[in-house]
C-alpha positions in Angstrom: 30.4 20.3 -0.2 33.4 21.1 -2.4 33.4 24.6 -1.0 32.9 23.7 2.6 35.8 21.3 2.9 38.5 23.8 1.9 36.9 26.3 4.4 37.0 23.7 7.2 40.6 22.9 6.4 41.6 26.6 6.4 39.7 27.1 9.7 41.4 24.1 11.3 44.8 25.3 10.1 44.2 28.8 11.5 42.9 27.4 14.8 46.1 25.3 15.1 48.4 28.2 14.4 46.5 30.5 16.8 46.5 27.8 19.5 50.3 27.4 19.2 50.9 31.2 19.3 48.6 31.5 22.4 50.7 28.8 24.2 53.9 30.8 23.8 54.9 32.4 27.1 55.7 36.1 26.6 59.0 37.6 27.7 57.1 39.9 30.0 55.6 36.9 31.8 59.0 35.3 32.2 60.6 38.4 33.6 57.7 39.0 35.9 57.6 35.4 37.3 61.4 35.2 37.6 61.8 38.5 39.4 59.0 37.7 41.8 61.0 34.6 42.8 64.6 36.0 42.5 64.3 39.2 44.4 63.2 37.7 47.7 66.0 35.0 47.4 68.7 37.7 47.4 67.0 40.2 49.7 68.4 38.6 52.9 65.1 39.1 54.7 64.9 42.8 54.0 61.5 44.2 53.0 62.2 46.3 50.0 59.5 48.4 48.3 61.1 49.7 45.2 63.1 48.3 42.2 65.1 50.5 39.8 65.8 49.0 36.4 68.9 50.0 34.5 67.5 50.2 31.1 70.6 49.3 29.1 70.1 45.6 28.4 73.1 43.5 29.6 74.4 40.4 28.1 77.0 38.5 30.1 78.9 35.8 28.2 80.3 32.7 29.9 83.3 30.9 28.6 82.0 27.3 28.7 85.5 26.0 28.2 86.5 27.3 31.6 83.5 25.5 33.1 84.5 22.3 31.4 88.1 22.7 32.6 86.8 23.2 36.1 84.9 19.9 35.8 87.9 18.0 34.4 90.1 19.4 37.2 87.4 19.0 39.9 87.9 22.6 40.7 85.2 23.0 43.4 86.1 26.7 44.0 84.7 27.4 40.5 82.0 24.8 40.5 80.7 26.2 43.8 79.3 29.2 41.8 76.8 26.7 40.2 73.7 25.6 42.0 74.3 22.2 43.6 71.2 20.7 41.9 72.9 21.2 38.5 75.9 19.2 39.4 76.1 15.4 39.8 79.0 13.6 41.4 79.5 9.9 40.7 82.5 7.5 40.8 84.7 10.5 41.7 83.6 12.3 38.5 81.7 15.5 38.2 78.9 16.0 35.7 76.9 19.0 34.6 73.5 18.7 32.9 74.2 18.8 29.2 71.0 20.7 28.5 72.4 23.5 30.7 75.7 23.6 28.8 73.9 23.6 25.5 71.6 26.4 26.6 74.6 28.4 27.8 76.3 28.0 24.4 73.1 29.2 22.7 72.9 32.2 25.1 76.4 33.2 24.1 75.5 33.0 20.4 72.1 34.6 20.5 71.6 38.2 19.3 69.4 39.4 22.1 66.9 42.2 21.8 68.0 45.8 22.5 64.8 46.7 24.3 63.0 45.3 27.3 59.4 46.5 28.1 60.0 47.3 31.7 56.6 48.9 32.1 55.0 45.5 31.3 56.9 43.6 33.9 54.5 42.9 36.8 56.2 42.6 40.2 54.9 43.6 43.7 57.3 46.6 43.9 57.1 50.2 42.8 59.4 50.4 39.8 61.5 53.1 38.2 63.9 53.1 35.2 67.4 54.6 34.9 68.9 55.5 31.6 72.7 55.4 31.1 72.7 59.2 31.3 71.0 59.1 34.7 73.5 56.5 35.9 76.4 58.7 34.9 74.8 61.7 36.5 74.1 59.8 39.7 77.7 58.8 40.3 79.4 61.8 38.8 80.4 63.0 42.3 81.7 59.6 43.3 80.4 56.2 44.3 79.7 56.9 47.9 78.0 60.2 47.2 76.0 58.6 44.4 74.6 55.8 46.6 73.8 58.3 49.3 71.9 60.4 46.8 70.2 57.3 45.4 68.8 56.1 48.8 67.8 59.6 49.7 65.7 59.7 46.5 64.6 56.0 46.7 64.4 54.9 50.3 63.8 51.2 50.9 64.8 50.4 47.3 66.1 46.9 46.4 68.9 48.6 44.4 69.7 48.9 40.7 68.8 45.8 38.7 70.0 44.9 35.2 68.8 42.1 32.9 69.6 40.6 29.6 67.3 39.4 26.9 66.0 35.8 27.0 67.3 32.8 25.2 64.8 30.0 24.8 65.6 26.3 24.4 64.6 24.7 21.1 61.8 22.7 22.7 60.4 25.8 24.5 60.6 24.0 27.9 63.3 26.2 29.4 65.1 29.5 28.9 68.1 31.5 30.2 68.7 35.1 31.1 71.2 37.2 33.1 70.0 39.2 36.2 72.4 41.3 38.2 71.9 43.9 40.9 74.0 46.4 42.9 73.2 48.3 46.1 75.2 50.3 48.6 78.3 50.3 46.4 79.9 47.0 47.4 76.8 44.7 47.7 75.7 43.0 44.5 75.9 40.0 42.3 75.2 38.8 38.8 73.6 35.5 37.9 72.8 33.4 34.9 69.4 31.9 35.5 68.2 28.7 34.1 64.4 28.8 34.0 62.0 25.9 33.8 58.9 26.8 31.7 57.0 23.5 32.0 53.9 24.5 33.9 54.6 27.2 36.5 57.7 29.3 35.5 60.4 28.8 38.1 64.2 29.1 38.6 65.7 25.7 37.9 69.2 26.8 38.7 71.7 29.7 39.1 75.2 30.3 38.1 76.8 33.2 39.9 79.0 35.2 37.5 80.3 37.8 40.0 79.8 39.1 43.5 80.9 42.3 45.3 
């Protein structure tokens, strides 16, 4: 009996740790689910068949102070870049979810990974990767010529897509990442995505950082 009890305790401890690890959603799963939702949202009804990843991970910082100033000044031109479901207006005041602001601050501070396993991202498109050397070579003759060459090589491509690493909330119920895309030279945008991970992974809100 003295031997069995420690063994049972060790087994229980190992089972608990294993169960907790098994419940952690992988980065690959997050990227996969987010892109399956995001790409159709910004495709404007077009039926793309290919996605090209820019393999240099991107991290876009946001100056939260500018956002807070926009709230104080009720600057709707800046606040219009934020999904309406993230903003509350009451008694002539504007409020933004504090969880969102805290996650943005964490995203700014995080040291995000240098590598993304693009080959493990599962989306219903044929995928390719572009290194920085390939990007420079593609546009070495000019932007217009580069995009013409690109679509000759990759017809019906969504464009070139870039992503950051993932910042997770302390409770593990949400996360944040940057996703941007460019196509046809002057058609693209970059978003900071707030992701809900409770149950099915879904985009809770978007903040548009730039648009061309």
